C-alpha positions in Angstrom: 0.0 0.0 0.0 0.9 3.6 -0.4 0.2 6.9 1.4 -1.6 6.9 3.8 -0.5 3.6 5.4 -3.0 1.2 6.8 -3.6 1.6 10.5 -2.0 -0.9 12.9 -5.0 -3.1 13.4 -5.8 -3.8 9.8 -2.1 -3.8 8.8 -1.3 -6.5 11.4 -4.0 -8.8 10.0 -2.8 -8.3 6.4 0.8 -8.7 7.3 0.3 -12.0 9.1 -1.7 -13.4 6.3 0.9 -12.4 3.7 3.9 -13.8 5.6 2.2 -17.1 6.5 1.3 -17.5 2.8 4.7 -16.7 1.4 7.2 -17.6 4.2 8.4 -20.8 2.5 8.9 -19.5 -1.0 12.6 -19.4 -1.8 12.2 -16.4 -4.0 11.2 -14.2 -1.1 14.4 -12.2 -0.2 12.9 -9.2 1.7 9.6 -8.0 3.1 8.3 -4.6 2.2 6.4 -2.7 4.9 4.3 -0.4 2.6 5.5 1.3 -0.5 6.6 4.9 -1.3 5.7 6.4 2.0 3.0 3.9 2.9 4.9 2.2 5.7 3.5 1.8 9.2 6.6 1.6 11.4 4.6 0.1 14.3 4.5 -3.1 12.2 8.2 -3.5 11.5 8.7 -6.0 14.3 5.7 -8.2 13.3 7.5 -9.8 10.3 10.0 -11.7 12.5 7.1 -13.1 14.6 5.9 -15.1 11.6 9.2 -15.5 9.7 11.8 -18.0 11.2 14.4 -16.7 8.8 14.0 -13.1 10.0 14.5 -11.7 6.5 15.2 -8.0 6.2 12.3 -5.6 6.2 12.4 -2.7 3.7 10.7 0.7 3.5 10.7 1.2 -0.3 12.3 4.5 -1.3 13.7 5.0 2.2 16.9 4.1 4.0 16.0 1.2 6.4 17.6 -2.0 7.5 21.0 -0.7 6.3 19.6 -0.6 2.7 18.9 2.5 0.6 16.0 1.7 -1.7 15.4 5.2 -3.2 13.6 5.3 -6.5 14.5 6.8 -9.9 17.9 8.2 -9.2 19.8 9.7 -12.2 23.0 7.9 -13.4 25.1 10.5 -11.5 23.2 10.3 -8.2 23.3 6.5 -8.5 27.1 6.7 -8.9 27.3 8.8 -5.7 25.1 6.4 -3.7 27.2 3.5 -4.8 30.1 5.0 -3.0 28.4 3.8 0.2 28.2 3.5 3.2 24.8 1.9 2.7 23.9 -0.9 0.3 22.0 0.8 -2.6 19.2 -1.4 -4.0 16.5 0.8 -5.7 13.2 -1.1 -5.4 12.3 0.8 -8.6 14.6 2.2 -11.2 14.3 2.9 -15.0 10.5 3.4 -15.0 9.3 2.1 -18.3 6.9 3.9 -20.6 6.0 2.7 -24.0 9.4 1.8 -25.6 11.5 3.9 -23.2 13.3 2.9 -20.0 13.9 -0.7 -19.0 16.5 -1.8 -21.5 17.2 1.7 -22.5 19.9 2.9 -20.1 20.1 -0.5 -18.3 23.6 -1.4 -19.4 25.1 1.9 -18.0 23.2 1.5 -14.7 24.1 -2.1 -14.4 27.8 -1.5 -15.0 27.7 1.0 -12.1 25.8 -1.4 -9.8 27.8 -4.5 -10.6 31.2 -2.8 -10.1 30.4 -1.4 -6.7 30.6 -3.4 -3.5 27.6 -1.4 -2.3 25.5 -2.4 -5.3 22.6 -4.6 -4.2 20.9 -4.9 -7.6 17.7 -3.2 -8.5 14.1 -3.7 -9.7 12.6 -2.5 -13.0 9.1 -1.1 -13.1 7.2 -2.9 -14.4 6.8 -6.4 -15.9 3.7 -5.8 -18.0 1.5 -3.1 -19.5 -1.6 -3.2 -17.2 -4.4 -3.1 -19.7 -8.0 -3.7 -19.0 -10.3 -5.0 -21.8 -13.2 -2.4 -22.0 -16.3 -4.3 -23.0 -18.1 -1.0 -23.0 -15.6 0.3 -25.7 -15.7 -2.5 -28.3 -13.0 -4.5 -26.5 -10.4 -1.7 -26.5 -7.5 -2.3 -24.2 -7.4 0.6 -21.8 -4.1 1.5 -20.2 -5.4 4.8 -18.7 -3.4 7.0 -21.1 0.3 7.0 -20.0 -0.4 5.7 -16.5 -0.2 1.9 -17.1 1.8 1.0 -20.3 5.0 0.6 -18.2 5.9 -3.0 -18.9 8.5 -4.9 -20.9 5.7 -7.1 -22.2 2.2 -6.1 -23.4 -1.2 -6.9 -21.9 -1.1 -10.3 -23.6 2.6 -10.7 -22.8 3.8 -9.5 -26.2 7.6 -9.0 -26.0 8.8 -5.5 -26.5 12.3 -4.6 -27.6 13.6 -4.1 -24.0 12.6 -7.7 -23.2 15.6 -9.0 -25.3 18.0 -6.3 -24.0 17.3 -7.3 -20.4 17.7 -11.0 -21.3 21.2 -10.3 -22.8 22.4 -7.9 -20.2 21.2 -10.0 -17.3 22.3 -13.3 -18.7 24.4 -15.0 -15.9 26.9 -16.0 -18.4 28.5 -13.3 -20.5 30.9 -14.0 -23.4 33.0 -12.1 -25.9 34.1 -14.3 -28.8 36.7 -13.8 -31.5 36.9 -15.7 -34.8 40.2 -17.5 -35.3 42.8 -16.0 -37.6 43.9 -19.6 -38.4 42.6 -23.0 -37.4 39.1 -23.7 -36.0 39.3 -22.7 -32.4 37.1 -19.7 -31.4 38.6 -17.9 -28.4 35.9 -16.9 -25.9 36.2 -14.7 -22.9 33.7 -15.9 -20.3 32.4 -14.0 -17.3 30.4 -16.2 -14.9 27.9 -14.0 -13.1 26.1 -16.8 -11.4 26.1 -16.6 -7.6 26.3 -20.3 -7.0 26.7 -22.2 -10.3 30.0 -23.2 -11.9 30.2 -22.4 -15.7 30.9 -26.1 -16.3 27.2 -26.7 -15.6 26.3 -24.8 -18.8 26.6 -25.9 -22.4 27.9 -24.0 -25.5 26.0 -24.7 -28.7 27.6 -23.4 -32.0 25.9 -23.1 -35.4 27.4 -22.1 -38.8 24.6 -20.5 -40.8 23.8 -19.1 -44.2 21.4 -16.3 -44.9 19.0 -16.0 -47.8 19.9 -13.3 -50.4 18.3 -9.9 -50.6 16.4 -11.1 -53.7 15.0 -14.4 -52.3 12.0 -13.0 -50.5 12.9 -15.3 -47.5 13.8 -14.5 -44.0 15.6 -16.4 -41.2 18.7 -18.6 -41.8 19.8 -22.1 -42.6 21.9 -24.0 -40.1 24.6 -25.8 -42.1 26.9 -27.1 -39.3 26.4 -27.4 -35.5 28.1 -28.8 -32.5 28.3 -28.3 -28.7 30.7 -28.5 -25.8 30.5 -28.3 -22.0 31.1 -24.9 -20.5 34.5 -24.2 -18.9 35.4 -24.7 -15.3 35.0 -21.1 -14.1 33.7 -20.5 -10.5 30.8 -18.1 -9.7 31.9 -14.5 -9.9 35.1 -15.3 -11.8 36.2 -14.9 -15.5 38.3 -17.0 -17.8 39.0 -18.0 -21.3 37.6 -20.9 -23.3 38.5 -22.4 -26.7 35.4 -23.6 -28.6 36.3 -26.0 -31.5 34.1 -25.5 -34.6 34.0 -26.9 -38.1 37.3 -26.4 -39.9 35.6 -24.9 -43.0 33.9 -22.2 -40.9 35.1 -19.5 -43.3 32.7 -20.7 -46.0 29.6 -19.7 -44.1 27.9 -16.3 -43.4 27.8 -16.2 -39.6 28.5 -18.1 -36.4 25.9 -18.4 -33.6 27.0 -19.3 -30.1 24.2 -20.2 -27.7 24.8 -20.7 -24.0 22.4 -23.0 -22.2 21.9 -23.3 -18.5 22.0 -26.5 -16.5 18.3 -27.1 -17.3 18.9 -26.8 -21.0 17.2 -23.4 -21.3 18.8 -20.8 -23.6 20.4 -17.9 -21.8 21.4 -16.0 -24.9 22.7 -16.4 -28.4 25.6 -14.3 -29.6 26.1 -13.9 -33.4 29.4 -13.2 -35.2 29.4 -12.3 -38.9 32.0 -14.2 -40.9 31.6 -12.5 -44.3 32.4 -8.8 -44.7 29.9 -6.1 -45.4 31.4 -5.7 -48.8 31.0 -9.4 -49.6 27.3 -9.1 -48.8 27.1 -6.0 -50.9 28.7 -7.8 -53.8 25.9 -10.4 -53.7 23.6 -7.7 -55.0 25.4 -7.5 -58.4 23.6 -8.7 -61.5 25.2 -10.4 -64.4 23.1 -8.5 -67.0 24.9 -5.6 -68.8 23.7 -2.7 -70.9 25.8 0.4 -71.3 24.1 3.4 -69.7 23.3 6.5 -71.7 22.6 10.0 -70.4 21.1 13.2 -71.7 20.3 16.6 -70.3 16.6 17.6 -70.3 16.2 21.1 -68.9 17.3 21.0 -65.3 17.5 17.2 -65.3 20.2 14.7 -66.0 18.5 11.6 -67.3 20.4 8.3 -67.3 19.0 5.1 -68.9 20.4 1.6 -68.4 18.3 -1.3 -69.6 15.2 -1.5 -67.5 16.1 1.5 -65.5 15.8 5.3 -65.9 17.2 7.7 -63.3 16.7 11.5 -63.1 19.1 13.7 -61.2 18.8 17.5 -60.5 21.4 19.2 -62.7 21.7 22.1 -60.1 22.5 20.0 -57.0 22.9 16.4 -58.0 20.1 15.0 -55.9 18.2 11.9 -57.1 14.8 13.1 -58.4 13.2 9.9 -59.8 13.7 6.2 -60.2 11.8 4.3 -63.0 12.0 0.6 -63.6 10.0 -0.9 -66.5 7.8 2.2 -66.7 6.9 2.2 -62.9 8.0 5.0 -60.6 9.7 3.6 -57.5 9.2 6.1 -54.8 12.8 7.0 -53.7 13.8 10.6 -54.3 15.1 13.9 -52.9 18.4 12.6 -51.6 21.0 12.5 -50.4 20.7 15.4 -48.0 22.1 15.9 -44.5 19.7 15.6 -41.7 20.4 16.3 -38.0 18.6 17.1 -34.8 18.6 17.9 -31.1 16.3 16.4 -28.6 13.6 19.0 -29.4 13.9 19.7 -33.1 14.9 18.0 -36.3 16.5 19.8 -39.3 17.9 19.3 -42.7 20.7 21.2 -44.4 19.8 23.7 -47.0 19.6 22.3 -50.6 20.7 25.0 -53.0 22.7 25.4 -56.2 25.9 23.4 -56.2 28.8 22.4 -58.4 27.6 19.4 -60.5 29.6 17.5 -63.1 28.5 14.5 -65.2 30.4 12.2 -67.6 30.8 8.7 -68.9 33.6 6.7 -67.3 34.2 3.5 -69.2 30.9 1.7 -69.0 29.4 3.8 -66.3 27.8 7.2 -66.0 29.0 9.3 -63.1 27.4 12.4 -61.5 29.5 14.3 -59.1 28.2 17.1 -56.8 30.1 19.4 -54.4 28.6 21.4 -51.6 25.0 20.2 -52.1 22.4 19.2 -49.5 24.9 19.8 -46.7 27.4 17.3 -48.2 30.9 18.3 -49.1 30.7 15.9 -52.0 28.9 12.9 -53.3 29.1 10.7 -56.4 26.4 8.7 -58.1 27.6 5.9 -60.4 25.2 4.2 -62.7 26.4 0.7 -63.6 25.6 -1.2 -66.8 23.5 -3.5 -64.6 21.3 -0.6 -63.5 22.9 -0.7 -60.1 23.2 2.7 -58.5 26.1 3.4 -56.2 26.3 6.4 -53.9 29.6 7.6 -52.2 29.2 10.6 -49.9 31.1 12.8 -47.4 30.0 15.5 -45.0 31.3 17.4 -42.1 29.2 18.1 -39.1 30.5 20.0 -36.1 31.2 23.4 -34.6 32.4 24.9 -37.9 29.2 24.0 -39.8 26.2 24.5 -37.5 27.7 26.2 -34.5 24.4 27.7 -33.4 23.4 24.2 -32.3 26.7 23.5 -30.6 28.5 20.2 -31.3 26.1 17.7 -29.8 23.4 16.1 -31.8 20.6 13.7 -31.1 20.9 12.2 -34.6 22.6 12.9 -37.9 23.0 11.2 -41.3 21.6 11.4 -44.8 18.0 11.1 -45.9 15.7 10.4 -48.8 12.0 10.7 -49.4 10.2 7.4 -49.7 6.6 8.0 -48.5 5.6 5.6 -45.7 2.1 5.3 -47.4 3.8 3.6 -50.3 5.7 1.1 -48.2 4.3 -2.4 -47.8 7.1 -3.9 -45.7 10.8 -4.6 -45.4 13.3 -7.3 -45.1 16.9 -6.7 -43.8 20.0 -8.5 -42.9 21.1 -7.0 -39.6 20.3 -6.8 -35.9 16.7 -7.7 -35.0 14.0 -8.4 -34.4 13.4 -5.0 -32.7 14.4 -1.5 -33.4 17.2 0.1 -31.4 18.1 3.3 -29.6 21.5 4.8 -28.9 21.1 3.6 -25.2 19.5 0.3 -26.2 21.7 -1.5 -28.7 21.9 -4.9 -27.1 19.2 -7.6 -27.4 19.5 -8.3 -31.1 20.8 -11.1 -33.3 22.3 -10.9 -36.8 19.7 -12.5 -39.1 17.4 -11.9 -42.0 14.2 -10.3 -40.6 10.9 -9.4 -42.2 8.3 -6.8 -41.2 5.1 -5.7 -42.7 4.5 -1.9 -42.8 2.3 -0.7 -40.0 1.7 2.5 -38.0 1.5 1.6 -34.3 0.8 4.3 -31.7 2.4 3.1 -28.4 -0.3 2.6 -25.7 -3.0 2.1 -28.3 -1.7 -1.0 -30.1 0.7 -3.8 -29.2 1.5 -5.2 -32.7 5.1 -6.0 -31.9 7.7 -5.9 -33.3 7.2 -2.3 -34.5 8.0 -1.2 -38.1 9.2 2.4 -37.9 12.4 3.1 -36.1 16.2 2.8 -36.1 17.8 -0.5 -36.9 21.5 -1.3 -36.3 24.3 -3.3 -37.7 22.6 -3.7 -41.1 24.2 -5.3 -44.2 21.3 -4.9 -46.6 17.8 -3.6 -46.6 14.9 -4.4 -49.0 12.0 -2.0 -48.7 8.9 -3.2 -50.5 6.8 -0.5 -52.1 3.6 -0.6 -54.2 5.7 -0.2 -57.3 8.7 -2.4 -56.5 11.6 -2.9 -54.2 14.2 -0.4 -53.0 17.2 -2.6 -52.1 20.1 -1.0 -50.3 23.5 -2.8 -49.7 25.7 -1.3 -47.0 29.5 -1.8 -47.1 29.9 1.0 -44.5 30.7 0.2 -40.8 28.7 1.8 -38.0 25.8 2.8 -40.2 22.1 2.5 -39.1 19.0 2.8 -41.2 15.8 4.6 -40.0 12.5 3.9 -41.6 9.1 5.6 -41.1 8.0 8.1 -38.5 8.8 7.5 -34.8 5.4 7.8 -33.1 5.0 8.8 -29.5 2.3 7.6 -27.2 0.0 9.8 -25.3 1.9 12.2 -23.0 5.3 10.6 -23.5 6.7 12.8 -20.7 10.5 12.5 -20.7 10.8 9.8 -23.3 9.5 11.7 -26.3 11.5 11.3 -29.5 11.6 13.0 -32.8 12.0 11.5 -36.3 14.8 12.7 -38.6 13.6 14.6 -41.7 12.7 12.3 -44.6 11.2 8.9 -44.7 14.2 6.7 -45.2 17.6 7.7 -43.7 21.0 6.2 -43.2 22.4 7.5 -39.9 25.8 7.9 -38.4 24.3 8.8 -35.0 20.9 7.8 -33.6 18.7 9.1 -30.8 18.6 7.7 -27.3 15.3 7.4 -25.4 14.3 8.5 -21.9 12.0 7.0 -19.3 8.8 8.2 -17.7 10.7 10.3 -15.1 14.2 11.0 -16.6 15.5 12.3 -19.8 17.9 10.2 -21.8 20.7 12.5 -21.0 20.2 11.8 -17.3 20.6 8.0 -17.8 24.3 7.7 -18.4 26.9 7.8 -21.1 24.9 6.0 -23.8 22.0 8.5 -23.3 24.1 11.5 -24.2 23.8 13.2 -27.5 26.6 12.4 -30.0 29.4 15.0 -30.3 30.0 15.5 -34.0 33.1 17.3 -34.9 34.6 15.8 -38.0 34.1 14.2 -41.4 31.6 11.4 -42.0 31.7 9.2 -45.1 29.7 6.3 -46.5 28.9 4.2 -49.4 25.5 2.7 -50.4 24.5 0.4 -53.3 21.0 0.7 -54.6 19.3 -2.0 -56.6 15.7 -1.4 -57.7 
């Protein structure tokens, strides 16, 4: 109960009933006398009357029994509390709301807590979105606006993105694996974070997998080789190294999966290691067909034709204006242009007249632009296959946009691709859920598929969501009404963002803004806050990205 506390008579009856019911459950570690100011101190001694173990009694969000249980401290105030002298164990921290909190910020907080001898752990609020089916409103699930959608699972236990982040960060076995430079032994660093279990009670399962191509229409992967080994002899709380022997022809496959299972055979987490390079996956998009591209200048347009394809570029700034394949307009246009934003506004660089040159180089047509759309330079290359390659470079920092300072919530390059024309997407990258700057863990490298949908948090729980940032991507296939926009990515550290990032009702301190445009390729992405704290209060990963230098990338488009 909360303020005001129950009086002593009623409280004593309820307390005895609760302790008698739960006293033999091994999962009971503490007793809470009230909650957030609802404690009746006259009842503190009653718990020991009914509990032979005399477990500690807490006053949640107060210092009691030598434990500080205060709620919703910032990262900095958490760091200070973890200097002692009391054990710090917040009985609520990282208050979830919609897609914010929970996994977002958890790694930074957990690193603080696990390193300090005064860290007693913590509790996330809450497990589930508390939705009530309103039979008086055609079965609508009512979460009382922003009061109750606080969980890591939905009203029917639908798994949100943070579910997987929590699973990875709180896995009692943590590993870092490195592919061999020679031979077939994968070197694995193992941290045993169990309290009582030796790592030799776990099992390591390895799988060598192949991914379907960007043109296949399939998702998932095919397991080609697999094997297992007992975990290493590493005591609780200690770390060590482990050599995992895999198939000697491992270099022929696309990726290596390593799953750690606990003593009961349940999966703790699966780590994925790409074997092939980004450029190798990008090369898989090339076609064998060949037809020499031709170009002409039509007014303010440079028109390039290559077989089934026709492209139009703006002669004054070099931006892509139109894509046509077999007479159908594929809705990608108005790019590349630099987009960037702070936590309260999103911008795009001015697109004005620029220096544009165009020519034929061997069997390709090349369009070069300088100082256009916020980019120092970019080059379009039309291949005989119709493949369109973009190489770009821009500088973002104090010298360019100094009225915003040097810290940005997000920045990258963008195109128009109306969300209304999108039918879905497939991609090879981290999934199944979108990511935030302060919630990158919880994904696995695989080929994922998602139908286009506009989901307003708190009104629908059709997970995983469609719109958002996606990390560690190798290729992307956006299905539109008139055909596919396939993008191959040989650039390290690049994210894609698709669609509009929608906020739920009264998102408080987790509100987020979409970059300009409908489809963007980002060098920095936004973090997300919680119900009570802004992202910048949640630790290093929640800070805006300091941009003060040159950024470059390459993308290959196949329509």
